[in-house]
C-alpha positions in Angstrom: -47.0 107.8 225.9 -43.8 109.8 227.1 -40.9 108.9 225.1 -37.5 108.5 226.6 -36.5 111.9 225.5 -38.9 113.3 228.1 -41.4 114.5 225.7 -44.7 113.5 224.2 -46.2 114.3 220.6 -49.2 116.4 220.0 -50.2 117.2 216.4 -46.9 116.7 215.3 -44.9 118.8 218.0 -43.2 117.7 220.9 -43.8 119.0 224.3 -41.4 118.0 227.6 -42.7 116.4 230.7 -40.7 115.8 234.0 -38.4 112.8 233.2 -40.3 110.7 236.0 -43.2 110.2 233.7 -41.1 108.4 230.8 -42.7 105.4 229.6 -46.2 106.3 231.2 -49.3 107.3 229.7 -50.3 111.0 230.0 -53.8 112.8 229.0 -53.2 116.1 226.9 -55.8 119.0 226.9 -55.5 121.6 224.7 -57.2 124.9 223.1 -55.7 127.3 220.4 -53.2 128.7 223.1 -52.0 126.3 225.6 -51.3 122.6 226.0 -51.7 120.8 229.3 -50.5 117.3 230.3 -52.0 115.5 233.0 -50.8 112.1 234.7 -53.5 110.3 236.6 -55.3 113.8 237.0 -52.7 115.8 238.0 -51.2 118.3 236.0 -47.4 118.0 235.2 -46.7 120.2 232.3 -48.0 123.6 230.7 -46.8 124.8 227.4 -47.8 127.1 224.7 -49.3 125.7 221.6 -46.9 125.5 218.6 -47.5 126.4 215.0 -46.1 124.3 212.3 -44.7 120.7 212.7 -41.7 118.8 214.3 -41.2 121.5 216.7 -40.0 121.0 220.4 -41.1 122.9 223.5 -38.7 121.7 226.1 -38.4 123.1 229.9 -34.9 122.4 230.9 -36.3 121.4 234.5 -38.0 118.5 232.9 -34.8 116.8 232.2 -32.9 114.7 234.9 -29.6 115.8 236.3 -26.6 115.3 234.3 -25.5 112.3 236.0 -28.8 110.5 235.4 -28.6 111.2 231.7 -24.9 109.9 231.5 -26.1 106.8 232.6 -29.3 106.6 230.8 -30.6 103.1 229.7 -31.6 104.3 226.1 -28.4 106.4 225.3 -26.2 103.5 226.3 -28.6 101.2 224.2 -28.0 103.2 221.4 -24.2 103.6 221.7 -24.2 99.6 222.1 -26.3 99.2 218.8 -23.7 101.4 217.0 -21.0 99.5 218.3 -22.4 96.6 216.7 -22.5 98.3 213.3 -19.0 99.6 213.4 -16.1 102.2 214.5 -17.6 104.8 212.3 -21.3 104.4 213.6 -20.2 104.5 217.3 -18.0 107.9 216.5 -21.1 109.4 214.9 -23.4 108.5 217.7 -21.1 109.8 220.3 -20.5 113.0 218.5 -24.1 113.8 218.0 -24.7 113.0 221.8 -21.9 115.5 222.7 -23.1 118.2 220.5 -26.3 118.7 222.5 -26.3 120.1 226.0 -29.2 117.6 226.8 -28.0 114.4 225.1 -31.8 113.0 225.8 -32.9 115.2 223.1 -30.9 113.2 220.5 -32.7 109.9 221.1 -35.2 110.2 218.4 -32.9 111.6 215.8 -30.1 108.5 216.9 -33.0 106.1 216.6 -33.9 107.0 213.1 -30.1 107.0 211.9 -29.5 103.7 213.5 -32.8 102.0 212.2 -31.6 102.6 208.7 -29.6 99.3 209.3 -32.9 97.3 209.0 -33.1 98.7 205.4 -29.6 99.0 203.9 -27.4 96.7 206.0 -24.6 97.3 208.4 -21.7 97.5 205.7 -23.6 100.4 204.2 -24.7 102.0 207.3 -21.0 101.8 208.4 -20.0 103.3 205.5 -22.5 106.2 205.5 -21.4 107.0 208.8 -18.0 107.5 208.0 -18.9 109.7 204.8 -21.2 111.8 207.4 -18.2 112.3 209.9 -16.0 113.2 206.9 -18.3 115.9 205.4 -19.6 116.8 208.8 -23.2 115.8 207.5 -24.5 114.3 210.6 -28.1 114.1 209.8 -30.7 111.3 208.9 -31.3 112.3 205.2 -27.4 112.5 204.5 -26.4 109.3 205.9 -29.5 107.9 203.8 -28.1 109.3 200.9 -24.6 108.0 201.6 -26.1 104.5 202.1 -27.8 104.6 199.1 -24.9 105.6 197.1 -22.4 102.9 198.8 -20.7 100.6 196.1 -19.1 97.1 197.5 -15.4 97.2 197.0 -15.6 93.5 195.9 -17.7 94.4 193.1 -15.7 97.4 191.8 -12.8 96.7 189.6 -9.9 98.9 190.0 -7.4 97.6 187.5 -7.1 98.8 184.1 -8.0 96.5 181.2 -4.6 94.7 179.9 -3.9 95.4 176.1 -3.3 92.4 173.8 -0.3 93.7 171.7 -0.6 91.0 169.2 -4.1 92.8 168.4 -2.4 96.3 167.9 -2.8 97.5 164.3 -1.0 100.4 163.1 -2.2 101.9 159.7 -3.5 98.9 157.9 -3.6 95.3 158.9 -2.0 92.7 160.9 1.6 92.1 160.9 2.1 88.5 161.1 
């Protein structure tokens, strides 16, 4: 099935298809040199097979024109979810989207980051997004680590212990 980022996965690599096929089931035929993607018997994409894993083979012409990308439903939903988490999450999502010439390519990355809320909760992810922005570490692993290291302000005691002067003993015993 074609993902909203205009790619389908084959052997842990991603191959682009024209945006008109997003959400549709496609057939993949491959050999050791090429991968051909079909929709209802018609060839819609051809790529060289990539070695390794988690690589992208993207043809720019497979993306919709910029105006369609800006109003893309999936990007809007990600921004909405980030806004529900908090200001830092929204800033992070906006920054990641702005870094790429093709914002649709960031959908999987953003889905992974925002899904961390399910495991760590809203406060921890909002904190982690703030830390990620401060240190410019805008990837899933760093945000996960920041969330794991979150310390609730309510639980930390910033006050120094109060000394009871009646219990101070200088060279010897008590001075009663």
